[in-house]
C-alpha positions, 0 to 999 in steps of 0.5 A, spaced: 556 517 520 550 517 521 543 519 517 543 526 517 537 528 522 533 531 516 533 525 512 531 521 517 526 525 518 523 524 512 524 517 511 521 516 518 514 520 515 514 516 509 514 509 512 509 512 518 504 513 511 503 506 511 506 502 517 507 506 524 511 499 526 516 500 521 516 508 522 518 506 530 522 500 528 527 505 523 528 510 530 531 504 534 534 501 528 538 508 525 541 510 532 545 503 530 546 504 523 552 507 520 552 510 512 557 511 508 560 518 504 555 520 499 556 517 493 560 510 495 553 507 498 557 502 504 551 502 509 550 497 513 543 496 518 542 493 524 538 488 523 538 480 521 539 478 514 532 474 513 529 480 515 534 484 511 532 480 504 525 481 506 524 489 507 529 489 502 525 486 497 519 491 499 523 497 498 524 495 491 517 494 489 515 500 491 522 504 490 520 506 483 519 514 483 516 513 491 523 512 494 530 513 491 528 515 483 529 522 481 524 526 483 522 521 488 519 523 495 526 523 498 529 527 491 535 525 488 539 517 488 540 512 493 547 513 492 547 521 493 544 519 500 550 514 501 545 509 503 546 502 500 541 496 499 541 494 506 540 500 509 534 501 504 531 495 506 532 496 513 526 503 511 522 499 507 514 498 509 513 491 512 508 487 509 508 480 508 508 478 516 503 483 518 498 479 523 490 479 520 485 481 525 479 476 525 473 479 521 469 484 524 473 487 528 475 494 528 482 496 525 486 501 527 488 508 525 494 508 521 498 515 521 500 519 517 496 522 510 494 518 505 498 517 498 496 522 493 494 520 486 500 521 483 504 517 488 499 511 486 500 512 479 509 511 481 507 505 484 503 503 477 509 505 474 514 501 477 509 495 477 514 489 475 509 483 476 503 481 472 496 483 473 493 478 478 500 475 479 503 479 485 506 475 490 505 475 497 510 480 500 507 485 495 500 486 499 498 488 506 492 486 510 487 491 510 484 488 517 478 484 515 478 477 514 484 474 509 483 480 505 489 484 502 491 490 498 497 493 496 500 497 502 498 504 501 490 502 499 490 498 505 493 503 510 488 508 507 482 503 507 484 502 515 483 509 516 476 510 512 473 504 516 475 507 522 472 513 520 466 510 518 465 506 524 465 513 528 460 515 524 456 509 526 457 506 519 459 499 517 463 497 512 464 490 510 468 487 505 467 482 500 473 482 495 479 484 494 485 483 491 483 478 486 488 472 482 489 471 475 486 465 475 480 467 480 479 474 475 478 468 470 473 464 474 469 470 476 469 472 468 466 465 467 461 465 471 458 473 471 460 475 464 466 480 461 463 487 463 464 489 456 459 484 454 454 486 459 457 482 464 459 484 471 467 482 470 473 485 467 477 482 462 482 477 465 488 481 466 485 488 465 482 488 472 484 493 478 482 487 483 489 484 479 493 490 481 491 490 489 488 497 489 480 495 488 475 492 493 468 490 493 464 492 498 458 491 503 454 496 504 448 497 506 444 504 504 447 509 510 453 506 508 453 507 501 451 513 502 457 514 507 462 512 501 458 517 496 460 522 500 467 520 504 470 515 499 474 521 495 477 524 502 481 517 503 482 516 496 477 511 494 473 512 488 466 508 484 468 508 477 464 502 475 457 504 473 452 499 475 457 496 481 455 500 486 460 496 490 466 497 487 471 501 489 478 503 487 483 506 490 486 512 486 489 516 492 487 523 494 487 529 490 494 534 492 
């Protein structure tokens, strides 16, 4: 049978937060998807095996507490909804193959609300990777050069940068996700923050979780960020580093 309209609507709203194209794909895919009886989980999706595997990996990455976990956004479990892994894969956020606009080009505004602080915590709780060792398919382009973050942070940054541009403010980016080895190098060159330097201990940096950005801000842009960053979930959490902004989600 078809996915119940109320469930389909909820899924589309979740996808729209992070990838409007995925939401559009789901609308076209769901019409030809079948779902087993609740508890059976015999669903199939009208997608090829390669895209299903890639999408399923994304679904599993974000699943803990967000999609299918007890008390998650959808509420209940995947079996309770009658959705199998392949169907969840077809509905997951696509990021691995996203194209990266050239540096300096305006990023399109992502649709939907920005992830809340509680949702960000759920993502971190479901983290199955080590700090600084996130795989490529766990990261999403932020629309500036080759910089990447976790999907909720990338989506929020695109919205924030578009809003700043509308106010005549330019937000540049000098660093985003940072691998463990890159953090070791930064610590070697700049010293540990705990010892008066400017680098977090390797394995603890928010850059290593794909949630932090180092921004290129002039005086006007810095003032704009201090006044508006929190609206998009970004906070300056490190004294002495006015360029360092972390995605913490918006307060519910």
